[in-house]
N, CA, C and O atoms as a Tinker XYZ file with bonds, in Angstrom:
   352  protein
     1  N      1.685000    4.157000  -19.717000    73     2
     2  CA     1.463000    4.290000  -18.287000    64     1     3
     3  C      0.002000    3.940000  -17.992000    63     2     4     5
     4  O     -0.894000    4.346000  -18.733000    81     3
     5  N     -0.239000    3.194000  -16.923000    73     3     6
     6  CA    -1.611000    2.764000  -16.629000    64     5     7
     7  C     -2.478000    3.887000  -16.054000    63     6     8     9
     8  O     -1.988000    4.918000  -15.593000    81     7
     9  N     -3.766000    3.640000  -16.103000    73     7    10
    10  CA    -4.763000    4.565000  -15.574000    64     9    11
    11  C     -5.545000    3.884000  -14.458000    63    10    12    13
    12  O     -5.791000    2.679000  -14.514000    81    11
    13  N     -5.935000    4.653000  -13.447000    73    11    14
    14  CA    -6.745000    4.130000  -12.364000    64    13    15
    15  C     -8.130000    3.778000  -12.894000    63    14    16    17
    16  O     -8.756000    4.602000  -13.561000    81    15
    17  N     -8.622000    2.579000  -12.614000    73    15    18
    18  CA    -9.949000    2.201000  -13.088000    64    17    19
    19  C    -11.081000    2.925000  -12.351000    63    18    20    21
    20  O    -12.226000    2.896000  -12.801000    81    19
    21  N    -10.773000    3.568000  -11.230000    73    19    22
    22  CA   -11.798000    4.274000  -10.458000    64    21    23
    23  C    -11.904000    5.745000  -10.836000    63    22    24    25
    24  O    -12.998000    6.241000  -11.103000    81    23
    25  N    -10.765000    6.448000  -10.860000    73    23    26
    26  CA   -10.804000    7.897000  -11.123000    64    25    27
    27  C    -10.233000    8.289000  -12.476000    63    26    28    29
    28  O    -10.316000    9.453000  -12.867000    81    27
    29  N     -9.657000    7.337000  -13.191000    73    27    30
    30  CA    -9.109000    7.539000  -14.528000    64    29    31
    31  C     -7.815000    8.354000  -14.547000    63    30    32    33
    32  O     -7.400000    8.832000  -15.602000    81    31
    33  N     -7.177000    8.514000  -13.386000    73    31    34
    34  CA    -5.919000    9.254000  -13.321000    64    33    35
    35  C     -4.795000    8.428000  -13.942000    63    34    36    37
    36  O     -4.771000    7.203000  -13.822000    81    35
    37  N     -3.882000    9.101000  -14.596000    73    35    38
    38  CA    -2.686000    8.500000  -15.162000    64    37    39
    39  C     -1.714000    8.325000  -13.992000    63    38    40    41
    40  O     -1.286000    9.317000  -13.402000    81    39
    41  N     -1.355000    7.072000  -13.642000    73    39    42
    42  CA    -0.533000    6.840000  -12.454000    64    41    43
    43  C      0.731000    6.054000  -12.776000    63    42    44    45
    44  O      0.743000    5.172000  -13.636000    81    43
    45  N      1.798000    6.404000  -12.055000    73    43    46
    46  CA     3.062000    5.688000  -12.255000    64    45    47
    47  C      3.536000    4.985000  -10.987000    63    46    48    49
    48  O      4.641000    4.443000  -10.959000    81    47
    49  N      2.711000    4.986000   -9.935000    73    47    50
    50  CA     2.996000    4.219000   -8.727000    64    49    51
    51  C      1.689000    3.998000   -7.980000    63    50    52    53
    52  O      0.686000    4.659000   -8.249000    81    51
    53  N      1.715000    3.062000   -7.042000    73    51    54
    54  CA     0.574000    2.780000   -6.170000    64    53    55
    55  C      1.055000    2.830000   -4.726000    63    54    56    57
    56  O      2.231000    2.581000   -4.458000    81    55
    57  N      0.165000    3.147000   -3.798000    73    55    58
    58  CA     0.486000    3.023000   -2.380000    64    57    59
    59  C      0.218000    1.589000   -1.964000    63    58    60    61
    60  O     -0.856000    1.056000   -2.240000    81    59
    61  N      1.182000    0.957000   -1.301000    73    59    62
    62  CA     1.028000   -0.390000   -0.770000    64    61    63
    63  C      0.686000   -0.264000    0.709000    63    62    64    65
    64  O      1.467000    0.285000    1.486000    81    63
    65  N     -0.481000   -0.772000    1.098000    73    63    66
    66  CA    -0.985000   -0.619000    2.455000    64    65    67
    67  C     -1.149000   -2.000000    3.095000    63    66    68    69
    68  O     -1.686000   -2.912000    2.466000    81    67
    69  N     -0.693000   -2.158000    4.331000    73    67    70
    70  CA    -0.897000   -3.408000    5.050000    64    69    71
    71  C     -0.876000   -3.119000    6.543000    63    70    72    73
    72  O     -0.369000   -2.086000    6.981000    81    71
    73  N     -1.430000   -4.038000    7.314000    73    71    74
    74  CA    -1.392000   -3.974000    8.772000    64    73    75
    75  C     -0.444000   -5.046000    9.269000    63    74    76    77
    76  O     -0.419000   -6.163000    8.752000    81    75
    77  N      0.332000   -4.692000   10.274000    73    75    78
    78  CA     1.301000   -5.622000   10.817000    64    77    79
    79  C      1.303000   -5.496000   12.338000    63    78    80    81
    80  O      1.255000   -4.391000   12.878000    81    79
    81  N      1.359000   -6.621000   13.012000    73    79    82
    82  CA     1.503000   -6.633000   14.463000    64    81    83
    83  C      2.959000   -6.932000   14.784000    63    82    84    85
    84  O      3.519000   -7.924000   14.317000    81    83
    85  N      3.565000   -6.066000   15.584000    73    83    86
    86  CA     4.951000   -6.266000   15.995000    64    85    87
    87  C      4.942000   -6.583000   17.486000    63    86    88    89
    88  O      4.354000   -5.847000   18.279000    81    87
    89  N      5.591000   -7.672000   17.862000    73    87    90
    90  CA     5.664000   -8.111000   19.257000    64    89    91
    91  C      7.003000   -7.664000   19.849000    63    90    92    93
    92  O      8.069000   -7.938000   19.297000    81    91
    93  N      6.917000   -6.968000   20.989000    73    91    94
    94  CA     8.110000   -6.486000   21.679000    64    93    95
    95  C      8.237000   -7.188000   23.027000    63    94    96    97
    96  O      7.266000   -7.706000   23.577000    81    95
    97  N      9.442000   -7.188000   23.529000    73    95    98
    98  CA     9.708000   -7.802000   24.832000    64    97    99
    99  C     10.602000   -6.856000   25.622000    63    98   100   101
   100  O     11.555000   -6.292000   25.086000    81    99
   101  N     10.282000   -6.690000   26.909000    73    99   102
   102  CA    11.168000   -5.953000   27.801000    64   101   103
   103  C     11.070000   -6.550000   29.197000    63   102   104   105
   104  O     10.071000   -7.182000   29.538000    81   103
   105  N     12.083000   -6.354000   29.983000    73   103   106
   106  CA    12.155000   -6.949000   31.315000    64   105   107
   107  C     11.507000   -6.027000   32.343000    63   106   108   109
   108  O     11.763000   -4.823000   32.372000    81   107
   109  N     10.661000   -6.619000   33.187000    73   107   110
   110  CA    10.025000   -5.874000   34.264000    64   109   111
   111  C     10.158000   -6.670000   35.548000    63   110   112   113
   112  O      9.870000   -7.866000   35.590000    81   111
   113  N     10.597000   -5.992000   36.585000    73   111   114
   114  CA    10.699000   -6.634000   37.905000    64   113   115
   115  C     10.040000   -5.706000   38.916000    63   114   116   117
   116  O      9.448000   -4.693000   38.541000    81   115
   117  N     10.140000   -6.046000   40.187000    73   115   118
   118  CA     9.543000   -5.221000   41.234000    64   117   119
   119  C     10.070000   -3.797000   41.250000    63   118   120   121
   120  O      9.413000   -2.896000   41.772000    81   119
   121  N     11.245000   -3.589000   40.686000    73   119   122
   122  CA    11.824000   -2.241000   40.661000    64   121   123
   123  C     11.551000   -1.509000   39.348000    63   122   124   125
   124  O     12.068000   -0.413000   39.133000    81   123
   125  N     10.751000   -2.098000   38.479000    73   123   126
   126  CA    10.379000   -1.422000   37.225000    64   125   127
   127  C     10.980000   -2.086000   36.001000    63   126   128   129
   128  O     11.468000   -3.215000   36.050000    81   127
   129  N     10.930000   -1.348000   34.900000    73   127   130
   130  CA    11.463000   -1.850000   33.628000    64   129   131
   131  C     12.980000   -1.773000   33.632000    63   130   132   133
   132  O     13.566000   -0.815000   34.136000    81   131
   133  N     13.605000   -2.793000   33.064000    73   131   134
   134  CA    15.058000   -2.859000   33.023000    64   133   135
   135  C     15.522000   -3.182000   31.609000    63   134   136   137
   136  O     14.952000   -4.053000   30.952000    81   135
   137  N     16.524000   -2.506000   31.152000    73   135   138
   138  CA    17.114000   -2.814000   29.854000    64   137   139
   139  C     16.340000   -2.221000   28.691000    63   138   140   141
   140  O     15.471000   -1.364000   28.855000    81   139
   141  N     16.690000   -2.711000   27.512000    73   139   142
   142  CA    16.120000   -2.203000   26.272000    64   141   143
   143  C     14.899000   -3.001000   25.845000    63   142   144   145
   144  O     14.714000   -4.155000   26.232000    81   143
   145  N     14.082000   -2.357000   25.042000    73   143   146
   146  CA    12.949000   -3.035000   24.406000    64   145   147
   147  C     13.497000   -3.795000   23.208000    63   146   148   149
   148  O     14.292000   -3.258000   22.438000    81   147
   149  N     13.075000   -5.035000   23.051000    73   147   150
   150  CA    13.567000   -5.895000   21.978000    64   149   151
   151  C     12.389000   -6.364000   21.116000    63   150   152   153
   152  O     11.374000   -6.830000   21.635000    81   151
   153  N     12.539000   -6.235000   19.801000    73   151   154
   154  CA    11.509000   -6.762000   18.900000    64   153   155
   155  C     11.667000   -8.268000   18.814000    63   154   156   157
   156  O     12.752000   -8.764000   18.512000    81   155
   157  N     10.586000   -9.003000   19.080000    73   155   158
   158  CA    10.633000  -10.457000   19.106000    64   157   159
   159  C     10.227000  -11.039000   17.757000    63   158   160   161
   160  O     10.943000  -11.873000   17.202000    81   159
   161  N      9.094000  -10.611000   17.229000    73   159   162
   162  CA     8.654000  -11.064000   15.909000    64   161   163
   163  C      7.546000  -10.146000   15.408000    63   162   164   165
   164  O      7.116000   -9.227000   16.106000    81   163
   165  N      7.098000  -10.410000   14.202000    73   163   166
   166  CA     6.006000   -9.630000   13.628000    64   165   167
   167  C      5.190000  -10.533000   12.723000    63   166   168   169
   168  O      5.661000  -11.574000   12.266000    81   167
   169  N      3.962000  -10.116000   12.476000    73   167   170
   170  CA     3.104000  -10.897000   11.586000    64   169   171
   171  C      2.181000   -9.960000   10.816000    63   170   172   173
   172  O      1.694000   -8.961000   11.347000    81   171
   173  N      1.955000  -10.302000    9.569000    73   171   174
   174  CA     1.064000   -9.543000    8.699000    64   173   175
   175  C     -0.369000   -9.864000    9.080000    63   174   176   177
   176  O     -0.736000  -11.034000    9.191000    81   175
   177  N     -1.177000   -8.841000    9.280000    73   175   178
   178  CA    -2.590000   -9.015000    9.612000    64   177   179
   179  C     -3.425000   -8.766000    8.360000    63   178   180   181
   180  O     -3.511000   -7.635000    7.882000    81   179
   181  N     -4.028000   -9.801000    7.839000    73   179   182
   182  CA    -4.827000   -9.617000    6.635000    64   181   183
   183  C     -3.955000   -9.603000    5.403000    63   182   184   185
   184  O     -2.909000  -10.250000    5.365000    81   183
   185  N     -4.378000   -8.878000    4.411000    73   183   186
   186  CA    -3.648000   -8.867000    3.150000    64   185   187
   187  C     -3.166000   -7.465000    2.815000    63   186   188   189
   188  O     -3.611000   -6.473000    3.393000    81   187
   189  N     -2.266000   -7.416000    1.889000    73   187   190
   190  CA    -1.749000   -6.156000    1.383000    64   189   191
   191  C     -2.740000   -5.623000    0.354000    63   190   192   193
   192  O     -3.317000   -6.394000   -0.413000    81   191
   193  N     -2.935000   -4.320000    0.336000    73   191   194
   194  CA    -3.804000   -3.688000   -0.651000    64   193   195
   195  C     -3.023000   -2.601000   -1.361000    63   194   196   197
   196  O     -2.094000   -2.022000   -0.798000    81   195
   197  N     -3.400000   -2.330000   -2.586000    73   195   198
   198  CA    -2.734000   -1.309000   -3.379000    64   197   199
   199  C     -3.742000   -0.229000   -3.735000    63   198   200   201
   200  O     -4.779000   -0.503000   -4.340000    81   199
   201  N     -3.421000    1.017000   -3.347000    73   199   202
   202  CA    -4.325000    2.139000   -3.539000    64   201   203
   203  C     -3.815000    3.085000   -4.620000    63   202   204   205
   204  O     -2.611000    3.248000   -4.817000    81   203
   205  N     -4.765000    3.699000   -5.312000    73   203   206
   206  CA    -4.447000    4.767000   -6.258000    64   205   207
   207  C     -3.968000    5.975000   -5.459000    63   206   208   209
   208  O     -4.633000    6.372000   -4.503000    81   207
   209  N     -2.831000    6.570000   -5.825000    73   207   210
   210  CA    -2.336000    7.729000   -5.084000    64   209   211
   211  C     -3.170000    8.988000   -5.328000    63   210   212   213
   212  O     -3.052000    9.961000   -4.583000    81   211
   213  N     -3.993000    8.975000   -6.344000    73   211   214
   214  CA    -4.819000   10.145000   -6.660000    64   213   215
   215  C     -6.143000   10.126000   -5.899000    63   214   216   217
   216  O     -6.481000   11.103000   -5.232000    81   215
   217  N     -6.897000    9.027000   -5.988000    73   215   218
   218  CA    -8.236000    8.983000   -5.376000    64   217   219
   219  C     -8.273000    8.182000   -4.075000    63   218   220   221
   220  O     -9.237000    8.301000   -3.318000    81   219
   221  N     -7.239000    7.361000   -3.793000    73   219   222
   222  CA    -7.184000    6.592000   -2.559000    64   221   223
   223  C     -7.978000    5.301000   -2.573000    63   222   224   225
   224  O     -8.000000    4.591000   -1.567000    81   223
   225  N     -8.638000    4.971000   -3.690000    73   223   226
   226  CA    -9.397000    3.724000   -3.762000    64   225   227
   227  C     -8.463000    2.523000   -3.869000    63   226   228   229
   228  O     -7.423000    2.590000   -4.525000    81   227
   229  N     -8.842000    1.430000   -3.223000    73   227   230
   230  CA    -8.110000    0.176000   -3.362000    64   229   231
   231  C     -8.435000   -0.379000   -4.738000    63   230   232   233
   232  O     -9.597000   -0.626000   -5.059000    81   231
   233  N     -7.399000   -0.574000   -5.551000    73   231   234
   234  CA    -7.651000   -1.073000   -6.910000    64   233   235
   235  C     -7.048000   -2.445000   -7.156000    63   234   236   237
   236  O     -7.400000   -3.104000   -8.134000    81   235
   237  N     -6.133000   -2.896000   -6.274000    73   235   238
   238  CA    -5.530000   -4.221000   -6.419000    64   237   239
   239  C     -5.281000   -4.811000   -5.038000    63   238   240   241
   240  O     -5.143000   -4.080000   -4.057000    81   239
   241  N     -5.223000   -6.166000   -4.965000    73   239   242
   242  CA    -5.060000   -6.814000   -3.667000    64   241   243
   243  C     -3.925000   -7.838000   -3.615000    63   242   244   245
   244  O     -3.755000   -8.508000   -2.597000    81   243
   245  N     -3.146000   -7.973000   -4.691000    73   243   246
   246  CA    -1.995000   -8.879000   -4.645000    64   245   247
   247  C     -0.799000   -8.218000   -5.317000    63   246   248   249
   248  O     -0.953000   -7.350000   -6.176000    81   247
   249  N      0.390000   -8.639000   -4.914000    73   247   250
   250  CA     1.608000   -8.118000   -5.528000    64   249   251
   251  C      1.656000   -8.497000   -7.005000    63   250   252   253
   252  O      2.083000   -7.705000   -7.845000    81   251
   253  N      1.214000   -9.717000   -7.313000    73   251   254
   254  CA     1.222000  -10.172000   -8.709000    64   253   255
   255  C      0.334000   -9.285000   -9.578000    63   254   256   257
   256  O      0.709000   -8.921000  -10.693000    81   255
   257  N     -0.838000   -8.942000   -9.064000    73   255   258
   258  CA    -1.751000   -8.074000   -9.816000    64   257   259
   259  C     -1.145000   -6.683000   -9.993000    63   258   260   261
   260  O     -1.309000   -6.066000  -11.045000    81   259
   261  N     -0.449000   -6.187000   -8.976000    73   259   262
   262  CA     0.192000   -4.869000   -9.075000    64   261   263
   263  C      1.310000   -4.894000  -10.118000    63   262   264   265
   264  O      1.470000   -3.935000  -10.872000    81   263
   265  N      2.080000   -5.973000  -10.169000    73   263   266
   266  CA     3.131000   -6.093000  -11.179000    64   265   267
   267  C      2.534000   -6.115000  -12.576000    63   266   268   269
   268  O      3.040000   -5.443000  -13.475000    81   267
   269  N      1.463000   -6.879000  -12.768000    73   267   270
   270  CA     0.795000   -6.949000  -14.073000    64   269   271
   271  C      0.196000   -5.604000  -14.467000    63   270   272   273
   272  O      0.179000   -5.245000  -15.644000    81   271
   273  N     -0.292000   -4.865000  -13.477000    73   271   274
   274  CA    -0.891000   -3.555000  -13.717000    64   273   275
   275  C      0.081000   -2.643000  -14.448000    63   274   276   277
   276  O     -0.317000   -1.888000  -15.336000    81   275
   277  N      1.370000   -2.711000  -14.073000    73   275   278
   278  CA     2.367000   -1.852000  -14.701000    64   277   279
   279  C      2.976000   -2.465000  -15.964000    63   278   280   281
   280  O      3.615000   -1.758000  -16.742000    81   279
   281  N      2.789000   -3.752000  -16.174000    73   279   282
   282  CA     3.297000   -4.406000  -17.384000    64   281   283
   283  C      2.366000   -4.219000  -18.567000    63   282   284   285
   284  O      2.813000   -4.167000  -19.713000    81   283
   285  N      1.072000   -4.117000  -18.295000    73   283   286
   286  CA     0.077000   -4.010000  -19.357000    64   285   287
   287  C     -0.474000   -2.594000  -19.428000    63   286   288   289
   288  O     -0.534000   -1.896000  -18.416000    81   287
   289  N     -0.869000   -2.179000  -20.597000    73   287   290
   290  CA    -1.502000   -0.878000  -20.760000    64   289   291
   291  C     -2.942000   -0.975000  -20.286000    63   290   292   293
   292  O     -3.721000   -1.762000  -20.824000    81   291
   293  N     -3.303000   -0.185000  -19.287000    73   291   294
   294  CA    -4.658000   -0.181000  -18.757000    64   293   295
   295  C     -5.488000    0.825000  -19.547000    63   294   296   297
   296  O     -5.144000    2.006000  -19.589000    81   295
   297  N     -6.565000    0.382000  -20.167000    73   295   298
   298  CA    -7.369000    1.334000  -20.930000    64   297   299
   299  C     -8.062000    2.330000  -20.011000    63   298   300   301
   300  O     -8.473000    1.977000  -18.906000    81   299
   301  N     -8.190000    3.559000  -20.460000    73   299   302
   302  CA    -8.863000    4.588000  -19.684000    64   301   303
   303  C    -10.353000    4.332000  -19.673000    63   302   304   305
   304  O    -10.929000    3.916000  -20.678000    81   303
   305  N    -10.977000    4.583000  -18.530000    73   303   306
   306  CA   -12.421000    4.437000  -18.414000    64   305   307
   307  C    -13.136000    5.568000  -19.137000    63   306   308   309
   308  O    -14.191000    5.367000  -19.739000    81   307
   309  N    -12.553000    6.754000  -19.073000    73   307   310
   310  CA   -13.141000    7.923000  -19.709000    64   309   311
   311  C    -12.064000    8.567000  -20.576000    63   310   312   313
   312  O    -11.257000    9.346000  -20.067000    81   311
   313  N    -12.031000    8.262000  -21.868000    73   311   314
   314  CA   -10.962000    8.771000  -22.734000    64   313   315
   315  C    -10.946000   10.289000  -22.852000    63   314   316   317
   316  O     -9.957000   10.858000  -23.314000    81   315
   317  N    -12.025000   10.957000  -22.442000    73   315   318
   318  CA   -12.079000   12.425000  -22.521000    64   317   319
   319  C    -11.592000   13.091000  -21.255000    63   318   320   321
   320  O    -11.554000   14.319000  -21.182000    81   319
   321  N    -11.213000   12.297000  -20.240000    73   319   322
   322  CA   -10.777000   12.840000  -18.960000    64   321   323
   323  C     -9.404000   13.482000  -19.095000    63   322   324   325
   324  O     -8.543000   12.981000  -19.817000    81   323
   325  N     -9.207000   14.590000  -18.398000    73   323   326
   326  CA    -7.909000   15.263000  -18.392000    64   325   327
   327  C     -7.193000   15.123000  -17.067000    63   326   328   329
   328  O     -6.250000   15.864000  -16.793000    81   327
   329  N     -7.629000   14.175000  -16.232000    73   327   330
   330  CA    -7.019000   13.983000  -14.915000    64   329   331
   331  C     -5.613000   13.414000  -15.095000    63   330   332   333
   332  O     -5.418000   12.439000  -15.821000    81   331
   333  N     -4.646000   14.023000  -14.435000    73   331   334
   334  CA    -3.263000   13.553000  -14.452000    64   333   335
   335  C     -2.680000   13.781000  -13.075000    63   334   336   337
   336  O     -2.995000   14.780000  -12.428000    81   335
   337  N     -1.840000   12.879000  -12.619000    73   335   338
   338  CA    -1.139000   13.088000  -11.362000    64   337   339
   339  C      0.006000   14.051000  -11.605000    63   338   340   341
   340  O      0.710000   13.950000  -12.610000    81   339
   341  N      0.190000   14.976000  -10.692000    73   339   342
   342  CA     1.261000   15.968000  -10.768000    64   341   343
   343  C      1.228000   16.743000  -12.081000    63   342   344   345
   344  O      2.272000   17.159000  -12.583000    81   343
   345  N      0.058000   16.936000  -12.629000    73   343   346
   346  CA    -0.130000   17.729000  -13.858000    64   345   347
   347  C      0.683000   17.202000  -15.027000    63   346   348   349
   348  O      1.110000   17.979000  -15.881000    81   347
   349  N      0.904000   15.902000  -15.079000    73   347   350
   350  CA     1.680000   15.293000  -16.177000    64   349   351
   351  C      0.777000   15.132000  -17.384000    63   350   352
   352  O      1.217000   14.640000  -18.423000    81   351
């Protein structure tokens, strides 16, 4: 299981964070809004980031890097650290 390079926590997942703009459409006339709100489209603003669930630091910035993070054994920064997520 990999370790966070910032806090040295043993982690088995990352938080994936991104910003997205969602465009909605609704009808408005002189008598007010009519009908339902409809989602028209959405777009990713910037890039996706991956955060350590223990310390909250951004440690990766691409999906490919996040996949590799879990495929390879990440060496601990401080081998004497006893930090573990969920007391594992």
